[in-house]
N, C-alpha and C positions, 0 to 999 in steps of 0.2 A: 384324735377323734373329732369328727365333725357331724356325721349323720348316723345316729344310733337307732337301730331297730330293736324295739322292745316287744317281743312276741308274748302273747297272753297278758298284754298291758291293760286290759279292761277288767281283769280279775282282781281279787283282793290285794295280794302282795304286789302284783305287777303294777296296779294303778297307784299304790302308795309310792312305789319307786319312780313312776312317771311323774307324779306330782312333785316329788322331791327333786328330781333332776331338772325339770323344767324351771323350777324356781332357783336352784343352786347354780346352774350352768347355762346362762342365757346365750353363751357362745355355741352351744350344741343345738342341733335340730333333732328332736325326738320324733320318731315315727312309731306309733303304737299300732301293732298288727294283732288282731284278735278275731277268732271265729265267731264270737258272741254266742257260745252255747249257753246253757241255763245259768252258769256262774259268771259269764262275762256280761258286764253291765255298763252301758255308756254313761249312766248316772254317776258311776265312780270317777269319770273323767270330767265332770262338770266344772270343777275348779280350774281346769286348764283348757276349757272349751275355746276360749278366745285368745289363748297364748300364741304369740307370733312364731314361737319356736317349737310348735307341736302340730303333728298331723295324725289323723286316724285313718287306718286302712282296714277294712274287713277282709279276713282271709284265714285260711287253714294252713298250718305248717306242714301238713301231710299232702298239700296240693303244690306240687313242684312248680307248676306254671305261675301260680299266684306268688309264691316265694321269689321266683326268678324275676318276675316283672317288678316286684316291689324293690328288690335290690337294685335293679337297673334304673327304674324311674326316679328313685330317691337317692341314688349314689351312696348306698349304705357302706360304711366302713367298719362298723362295730355291731355286734349282736349280743343282746342279753335275753336269754330264753326262759320265760316263765311259763310258757304254754304247756298245760298239762291237765289231764284228768287227775283229781287230787283227793277224792274222798274214799276212805277205806271201805265204808259200808257199801257204796255204789260199786266199788271194784269187786266185791264179793257177789253182788247181784248180777253184774254184767261186765266181765273183765275185758271183753274185746275192744271197747272204746279206749281203754287205758293202754293196751298194746299199740293201737294205731297211733295215738297221739304221743305217748311217752317214749316209745321206741322208734316206730317207723317215722313219725314226724320229726324226731330229733335227728335221725339219719338224713332225711331229705334236707333239713335246714343246714346241717353240717356240710353236706355234699355241695349244696349251692353256695354256701359261704366259702368253701375251699376254692371252687371254680371262679368265684368273683373276688378272690384275694382279700377277704375280710381280715382286718388287722387283729381283732381280738374277739373271742367267742366265750361268753360267760353262760354256764349252765346252772340254773337254780334248782337245787335238789332238796333233800329232806333227811332228817335224822332217822327216818324209818328204814333206810337202807341198811343200817347197822342191826336191825332187829331188836329183840328183847335184850335189855342190859340189866341183869340181876343186881349187879353192884358196880361201883366205880363209874367212870365217865369215858365214853368213846372218844378216841382221837382219830385224826385223819388217816392214820396208818392201819386202823383196825379193818378186819375182813367184813365183807357184806354178808348178812344173814337175814334177808328179807322174809317176812312171814305172811304177807298179804299180796294179792295180785297187784295192788297199787304200789307197794314198796318194791316188788320185783320189777315192775315196769320202770320205776325211777332208777333202780340200780342198772337195768339194761341200758337206759339212756345215758347214764354216767359212763358206762363201759364203752359205749360208742364214741363219746366225747374223748375219752382217754385214747382210744385207738386212732382217732384222727390227729391227736397231738403226736403220738409216737410214730405212726406210719407216715403221715404227711407233713409233720412239723408245724401244724397249726398252733397258733397262740391261744390256748384254751385255759380257762379257770373254772373251777366248780365250787359252788357254795352249798352248804347243807344247813338248813334252818331247823330250829326246834319249833314246838307248837306255837303258832303265831296268833295273836288276837289284836283287835282294835276296830276302828270304824270301817264301814263298807264290807265287812266279812259276810259272805253268803250264809243265811241262817240255817244251815244244816250242820255246821260245826258247833262244838260244845257250848262255847260262851254265847254266841249270838242266838243259837237255838234255845238254850235254856232261858236266856234273857227275854226273848220275845214271847216264849210260851208262858213264862212266869208273869209277864205284864198282862197277859190275858187270863191269868189264874188257871192255866191248864197244867196237867200232870207232867212232871219231868222224868223221862225214862232213863234211869241210871243203870248202866250195864253191870251185871254181876254184883259184887260187893262194893263197887265204886272205889276200890283202893288201887286202881291203876295209877301209876305215877307218870306225870308229864312235866316237861320243862317249858316254862312259859316265857314268851318273848314278844314285846310290843312291836307292832308292824313298822313303826317309824324307826325303831332300833334295827330291825331287820333290813329295812331299805338302806339305812346308812352303812350297814355292814356290807351289803352287796356293792354299794357305791365304792367303798374302800377296796374291796377285792377287784372291782373293775379297773380302778386306777393304779393300785399298788400291788395286786396279787402277782405272784411269779408264774410264768407260763408252765402249764402242766400240773399245777398244784391245786389242792382242794382246801377249803377253809370252812370249819364249823362256825355257824353263827348261833350261839346258844345263850339263852337267858340265864342259865345256871341257877334257876329258881324252881326247884322241884316241888310239886304239890300233888296230893291225891285228888282224883276227879271229884270224889264226894266232898272234899273240903272246898274245892272251887265252887261246886254247886251250892253249898251252904253259904259261902261268901256272897254269891249272886243274890240268893234269897234275902239275906240279911240287908244288903245294900239297897235292895228294892222294897224292903219292908214287907216281904211275903213270907208265909209260914213254911216250915220244913215239911208240913203235911202234904205239900205238892210233890214231894219226892216219891217215886215208884221204882223199886228195885226190880229190874226185868232180866230176862234170859240174856246171858252174855253173848257177844257176837263171836263168830267163828274166828279162830286164830288170833285172838285178841292179845297183843303184846302187853306184858305187865308193866314194864318200866322202860322209858327212854331217858337217856342222860348223855350229854356231850360236854367236852371241854372246849372252851373258846380261846384257850391260851395262844394258839397260833395267830388268830385274828387280832387279839389284844396286842401282840407284838408289833402289829402294823399301826397301832394307835386307836383301835376301836374300844369303846366302853358303852355300857348301857346308860341311857338317860332316863329310863322309866323304871320305877319299882313296880312290882306286880300290884300292890295295893292301890297306888295312885293311878296306874294305867288302867286297872279294872274299873275303878270308879269313873274315870273319864270316859271309858268305853260304854258303860251302862248309861251314863248321861247322854252320850251321843245317840244311842238307840232310842232313848226316851224322846229326844228332841227331833229325831228323824224318822218318826213313825211312817211318814209318807214313803220313805225309801223301802222299808221292809214289808209293809202291808201289801204292796202290789206284787212283791215276789212270792209271798206265801199264798199262792192261788194255783190252780191248774196243775202243771207238772209237779210242782213242789208238793201239793197235797197228795197226788198219786204216789210219789216216792214215800211220803210220810206213812201212808197207809200200809204200803208193802213192808216197810222196815219196822214199824212200831205198833201197828194196830193189834196184831196177835199177841205180841209181848205184853202190851199194856192190859189187854183183856185177861191174860193169864195172871198178871200181877194183882188184878182186882179180886181174883177168886180166893 
């Protein structure tokens, strides 16, 4: 590996991966390729802004000409694809963008990678492709049962990656991450959303009874897991990257409030979202066999994350305007109004 293209590298997990690789592998040149939609943020890349082994290119993976020119101009030999529409709530409101990026974009990226002789292609996916897991832990051999347009689009992208491995012999690896949290996460996801709302003493809309179970993974542990799969994963294989630390959403919400010294009275139980999976849980045994271990407990990681949001108010304040507020009103205004009655 010499020139690695990281698509979606200005997003939350992608930028953590870029920051990690730039520091860990000075012999590589990282090219971050990002469309800079609402969740792509150049501020996430400020720590590598002046790095000699990093370049940023604005572009869309569904734009074949942009992908092709980037491959050729930067002599790309490796691809790690984070580019995706990734929020379940938004996929319910407008699924078309998810199909375009998560399926069509993956196809175009794969096809150009094949034509340009890319050495390794890593597709970053999600535990949501397994669907609801009432008990036990999903393994990489389990069937896909996606229940939201987002999860279905990610499953579709994965199947496209598999087809290019089987049909064309491409060296592909897939990673599936569990619920990830940490610095620089766009404040529509549970932890940064509730953290920033609570800091402003605003109500926290908890879906249903709040007893949905999620498996929490710190973003730095996630990035290191993808790094390991990139370097040591077997061609054609998938690897779960799981925190294996399951929590009810309501318990996470109360932890946030306690650590911020805010009252539980900010909690509002609101109408559940459509098709809401009750429980996600994966086994990371396969990745651990390659040498991966978590370095962050949820308690310590959450405390550090809340501290980061308190210290980086400038980062999230300028996000929570305009388009963000429009989305907030569509998703939560009626639910919160009904909860107040």
